[in-house]
C-alpha positions in Angstrom: 10.3 -12.3 -4.6 9.3 -13.1 -1.2 6.3 -15.3 0.0 4.8 -15.8 3.6 1.7 -18.2 4.0 -0.2 -17.8 7.1 -3.7 -20.0 6.9 -5.5 -20.1 3.5 -4.0 -16.9 2.6 -0.3 -15.9 0.8 1.5 -12.9 0.7 3.8 -12.0 -1.4 5.9 -9.5 -3.3 5.7 -11.3 -6.5 4.4 -8.6 -9.2 3.6 -11.8 -11.4 0.5 -12.8 -9.5 -1.1 -9.1 -9.1 -4.0 -9.0 -10.2 -3.8 -5.0 -11.9 -7.4 -4.9 -13.1 -8.5 -5.6 -9.4 -6.6 -3.5 -8.1 -7.2 -0.3 -10.5 -10.8 -1.4 -10.1 -10.2 -0.7 -6.4 -8.3 2.3 -5.9 -10.0 4.2 -8.4 -13.5 3.2 -7.5 -13.6 2.2 -3.9 -11.0 4.2 -2.3 -11.5 6.9 -0.7 -7.6 8.3 -1.7 -7.2 7.2 -5.4 -10.9 7.9 -6.9 -10.5 8.2 -10.6 -6.9 7.2 -10.9 -6.3 5.9 -14.4 -5.3 2.4 -14.9 -2.0 3.2 -16.9 -0.9 5.4 -13.4 -1.5 2.2 -11.1 0.7 0.3 -13.4 3.5 2.7 -13.2 3.3 2.6 -9.5 3.3 -0.7 -9.6 6.2 -1.1 -11.6 8.3 1.6 -9.9 7.3 0.4 -6.2 7.9 -2.6 -4.0 4.3 -4.5 -4.2 2.5 -6.6 -2.1 -0.5 -9.0 -3.0 -2.7 -10.7 -0.4 -4.2 -13.6 -2.2 -6.9 -16.4 -0.9 -6.7 -19.4 -3.2 -5.1 -17.2 -5.5 -7.3 -14.5 -5.4 -6.1 -11.4 -4.9 -7.7 -9.8 -1.8 -5.4 -7.1 -0.8 -2.4 -4.8 -1.6 0.0 -2.6 -0.5 3.2 -0.7 -2.0 6.4 1.2 -0.6 8.2 3.7 -2.5 11.4 3.3 -1.7 15.6 3.8 -2.5 16.2 0.9 -0.5 18.4 2.7 1.5 17.3 5.4 3.6 13.4 6.2 2.5 10.1 4.3 2.5 6.4 5.7 1.6 3.8 3.5 2.6 1.1 3.7 0.0 -2.3 1.8 -1.2 -2.9 -0.4 1.3 -6.4 -2.0 1.3 -8.1 -5.2 2.3 -11.1 -6.1 0.0 -14.0 -5.8 2.0 -15.0 -9.4 2.2 -12.1 -10.1 3.7 -11.7 -7.3 6.4 -12.2 -8.5 10.4 -9.8 -11.8 9.8 -6.4 -9.7 10.9 -5.0 -9.4 7.2 -4.2 -6.1 7.2 -2.0 -7.1 10.4 -0.5 -9.9 8.8 0.0 -7.8 5.8 1.8 -5.0 7.3 3.8 -7.7 9.5 5.1 -8.8 6.0 6.2 -5.8 4.8 7.7 -4.3 8.2 9.3 -7.8 8.2 11.5 -8.0 5.2 14.9 -7.1 5.5 15.1 -4.8 2.5 13.3 -1.9 4.7 14.5 -3.1 8.1 17.5 -0.2 7.5 15.4 2.4 6.5 15.9 6.0 8.0 12.3 7.2 7.8 8.8 5.5 6.4 5.9 7.6 5.9 2.7 7.2 5.2 -0.8 8.9 5.2 -3.9 7.3 6.6 -7.5 9.1 7.4 -8.3 5.9 9.4 -6.2 3.1 10.5 -3.9 5.1 12.8 -4.3 1.8 15.1 -3.2 -0.5 12.7 0.1 1.8 11.9 0.9 2.6 15.0 1.6 -1.1 16.3 4.8 -1.0 13.8 6.1 2.2 15.3 4.1 5.0 13.4 3.2 8.1 15.4 2.5 11.8 14.0 5.1 13.7 12.7 7.4 14.6 15.3 8.9 17.8 13.1 5.9 18.2 11.2 6.7 22.3 10.3 9.7 20.6 8.3 7.2 18.7 6.2 6.2 20.1 2.9 3.9 18.7 0.1 2.4 19.7 -3.0 -1.0 17.8 -2.9 -3.0 18.0 -5.9 -6.5 15.8 -5.1 -7.6 16.4 -8.5 -5.0 15.7 -10.9 -6.6 12.4 -12.1 -9.9 14.4 -13.1 -10.8 16.3 -16.1 -10.7 19.9 -16.5 -13.6 21.7 -16.4 -13.7 23.7 -19.8 
């Protein structure tokens, strides 16, 4: 477990501090990328990822996770800061914490998907895929929706 303090805020990889109900509510109701995600899926994603929480006086106000093999590859996912705490530099500090971890520094490739935070991630070296024609995906955007009968 790693922790980082910055003013009134704490950044941590301690999964026991995560407010899973809050994370699930944000992702399933307020995110554009995981609407309707079941809580069991959120729990499994946290258990199988390097997860990060942002806390203000022990109240969770942000989250991120990295799916990684800790050797060559990482996928940054589910990054958010609560709307009431935006504009305070928390996402920048969170990314500094994430990319400052020794466990992630030696990875050959890190990827992410975003529709609105390109500036935040470009500060850490992310750019459009250099070899986009080599990447493939299986994207099922409605996987959490109930089938229509």
